[in-house]
C-alpha positions as a printed NumPy array, in Angstrom:
array([[  9.148,   6.21 , -13.825],
       [  7.428,   5.56 , -17.166],
       [  7.943,   1.834, -16.665],
       [  6.174,   2.041, -13.314],
       [  3.186,   3.885, -14.85 ],
       [  3.184,   1.474, -17.841],
       [  3.231,  -1.538, -15.566],
       [  0.445,  -0.233, -13.41 ],
       [ -1.704,   0.607, -16.453],
       [ -1.118,  -2.875, -17.84 ],
       [ -2.183,  -4.465, -14.527],
       [ -5.334,  -2.429, -14.32 ],
       [ -6.274,  -3.467, -17.835],
       [ -5.257,  -7.075, -17.242],
       [ -7.232,  -7.52 , -14.038],
       [-10.188,  -5.355, -14.845],
       [-13.539,  -6.244, -13.206],
       [-14.542,  -8.114, -16.406],
       [-11.426, -10.326, -16.114],
       [-11.861, -10.736, -12.411],
       [-15.334, -12.211, -12.327],
       [-16.255, -14.626,  -9.567],
       [-13.336, -16.149,  -7.663],
       [-10.954, -14.175,  -9.853],
       [-11.211, -11.152,  -7.528],
       [ -9.093, -12.993,  -4.943],
       [ -6.434, -13.787,  -7.602],
       [ -6.548, -10.282,  -8.964],
       [ -5.858,  -8.806,  -5.522],
       [ -2.855, -11.161,  -5.075],
       [ -1.482,  -9.995,  -8.477],
       [ -1.933,  -6.334,  -7.701],
       [ -0.343,  -6.581,  -4.258],
       [  2.603,  -8.559,  -5.625],
       [  3.173,  -6.103,  -8.471],
       [  3.176,  -3.158,  -5.915],
       [  5.673,  -4.909,  -3.697],
       [  7.975,  -5.632,  -6.707],
       [  7.594,  -1.97 ,  -7.849],
       [  8.287,  -0.529,  -4.341],
       [ 11.467,  -2.623,  -3.988],
       [ 12.46 ,  -2.747,  -7.697],
       [ 12.299,   0.906,  -8.691],
       [ 14.843,   1.991,  -6.085],
       [ 17.073,  -1.013,  -6.799],
       [ 17.071,  -0.27 , -10.538],
       [ 18.018,   3.305,  -9.817],
       [ 20.712,   2.317,  -7.351],
       [ 18.844,   4.058,  -4.586],
       [ 19.635,   1.71 ,  -1.752],
       [ 18.353,   4.102,   0.861],
       [ 14.984,   4.093,  -0.907],
       [ 15.039,   0.31 ,  -1.093],
       [ 15.707,   0.103,   2.641],
       [ 12.898,   2.531,   3.36 ],
       [ 10.46 ,   0.639,   1.105],
       [ 11.398,  -2.593,   2.857],
       [ 10.826,  -1.057,   6.269],
       [  7.472,   0.439,   5.232],
       [  6.25 ,  -2.928,   3.836],
       [  7.369,  -4.815,   6.882],
       [  5.794,  -2.278,   9.283],
       [  2.483,  -2.401,   7.446],
       [  2.463,  -6.19 ,   7.267],
       [  3.508,  -6.6  ,  10.872],
       [  0.903,  -4.187,  12.136],
       [ -1.916,  -5.81 ,  10.188],
       [ -0.773,  -9.265,  11.284],
       [ -0.759,  -8.175,  14.984],
       [ -4.139,  -6.528,  14.742],
       [ -5.617,  -9.635,  13.137],
       [ -4.504, -11.591,  16.273],
       [ -5.75 ,  -8.937,  18.714],
       [ -9.133,  -8.384,  16.997],
       [-10.227, -11.717,  15.551],
       [-13.129, -10.873,  13.273],
       [-14.811, -13.397,  10.976],
       [-14.394, -12.873,   7.221],
       [-17.533, -12.251,   5.185],
       [-17.031, -15.684,   3.522],
       [-16.715, -17.244,   6.973],
       [-13.403, -18.93 ,   6.063],
       [-11.602, -17.796,   9.266],
       [-11.341, -15.062,  11.893],
       [ -8.572, -12.901,  10.277],
       [-10.67 , -10.249,   8.586],
       [ -9.595,  -7.105,  10.364],
       [ -7.579,  -5.329,   9.03 ],
       [ -6.916,  -6.194,   5.369],
       [ -3.291,  -7.315,   5.029],
       [ -3.406,  -7.049,   1.235],
       [ -4.561,  -3.446,   1.543],
       [ -1.948,  -2.51 ,   4.153],
       [  0.899,  -3.789,   2.102],
       [ -0.423,  -2.403,  -1.193],
       [ -0.956,   1.057,   0.256],
       [  2.354,   0.971,   1.999],
       [  4.005,   0.282,  -1.445],
       [  2.   ,   3.068,  -3.044],
       [  2.72 ,   5.671,  -0.368],
       [  6.385,   4.742,  -0.459],
       [  6.56 ,   5.243,  -4.242],
       [  4.661,   8.5  ,  -3.994],
       [  6.655,   9.898,  -1.077],
       [ 10.052,   8.896,  -2.474],
       [  9.505,   9.578,  -6.272],
       [  6.503,  11.902,  -6.529],
       [  3.004,  11.676,  -7.998],
       [  4.089,  10.221, -11.333],
       [  5.086,   7.027,  -9.565],
       [  2.568,   7.39 ,  -6.784],
       [ -0.672,   7.948,  -8.7  ],
       [ -0.534,   4.71 , -10.756],
       [  0.5  ,   2.779,  -7.618],
       [ -2.4  ,   4.316,  -5.642],
       [ -4.823,   3.295,  -8.385],
       [ -3.539,  -0.256,  -8.233],
       [ -3.644,  -0.249,  -4.383],
       [ -7.275,   0.987,  -4.532],
       [ -8.113,  -1.806,  -6.968],
       [ -6.596,  -4.327,  -4.533],
       [ -8.846,  -2.958,  -1.796],
       [-11.966,  -3.177,  -3.93 ],
       [-10.918,  -6.705,  -5.003],
       [-10.686,  -7.869,  -1.388],
       [-14.279,  -6.665,  -0.811],
       [-15.544,  -8.201,  -4.083],
       [-13.767, -11.491,  -3.32 ],
       [-15.806, -11.531,  -0.054],
       [-12.617, -11.68 ,   2.007],
       [-13.06 ,  -8.343,   3.815],
       [-15.594,  -5.809,   5.   ],
       [-15.18 ,  -2.233,   3.71 ],
       [-13.81 ,  -1.124,   7.101],
       [-11.117,  -3.868,   7.041],
       [ -9.915,  -2.39 ,   3.722],
       [-10.057,   1.233,   4.968],
       [ -8.092,   0.303,   8.14 ],
       [ -5.545,  -1.57 ,   6.017],
       [ -5.192,   1.431,   3.71 ],
       [ -4.657,   3.711,   6.609],
       [ -1.988,   1.417,   8.125],
       [ -0.166,   1.092,   4.832],
       [ -0.319,   4.778,   3.997],
       [  0.869,   5.679,   7.426],
       [  3.851,   3.348,   7.309],
       [  4.775,   4.506,   3.862],
       [  4.702,   8.107,   4.745],
       [  6.356,   7.648,   8.179],
       [  9.329,   5.598,   6.986],
       [  9.978,   6.996,   3.51 ],
       [ 11.695,  10.336,   2.739],
       [ 11.749,  12.254,  -0.497],
       [ 14.68 ,  11.406,  -2.708],
       [ 15.633,  15.061,  -2.67 ],
       [ 16.16 ,  16.123,   0.898],
       [ 15.131,  19.729,   0.228],
       [ 11.441,  19.253,   1.173],
       [  9.896,  17.063,   3.909],
       [  6.377,  16.383,   5.055],
       [  6.614,  15.02 ,   8.562],
       [  3.698,  13.427,  10.41 ],
       [  3.376,  14.065,  14.177],
       [  1.159,  13.151,  17.114],
       [  0.962,  14.629,  20.576],
       [ -1.471,  14.656,  23.518],
       [ -3.687,  17.303,  21.795],
       [ -3.883,  15.82 ,  18.309],
       [ -1.727,  15.365,  15.338],
       [ -0.955,  16.531,  11.85 ],
       [  1.826,  17.111,   9.426],
       [  4.76 ,  19.491,   9.596],
       [  6.223,  20.898,   6.384],
       [  9.907,  21.68 ,   6.261],
       [ 12.133,  22.919,   3.438],
       [ 15.884,  23.613,   3.209],
       [ 17.167,  26.475,   1.042]])
């Protein structure tokens, strides 16, 4: 876990706003997203946690696929006018899926640094003029939802389960003694 926190800290320092001036914001968001994907898939693999690796892969694919589909359904022009694939932010959805997966599977010591990097990715997408703020918020919600939905705690004693019904939704807390 210390290596995850150390890697996240190094990334934040390496791609700080000073280093990411101008067009560098776009590059910084790529680096952050890629680091989070490697961490979400690599941490379980290093620990021999193949269930965690499978869950991380599913969370990342669900977030990416959902964002991709919504981009086709709701074609919105990017702030830089480069294309009509602004909503939602794919970088944010994948980054927050990785962060939520790490937090849900391994706890806050892995999740907090990952969440900081995912937040940096979201801000970078706005600063790179690739997304509106609401594109990033929607991507973060998609990614967080997929990470929480498909990832379970490594210890099966405690679970936080999201639910939705015709009258609303929420979370159910369950523990085993």
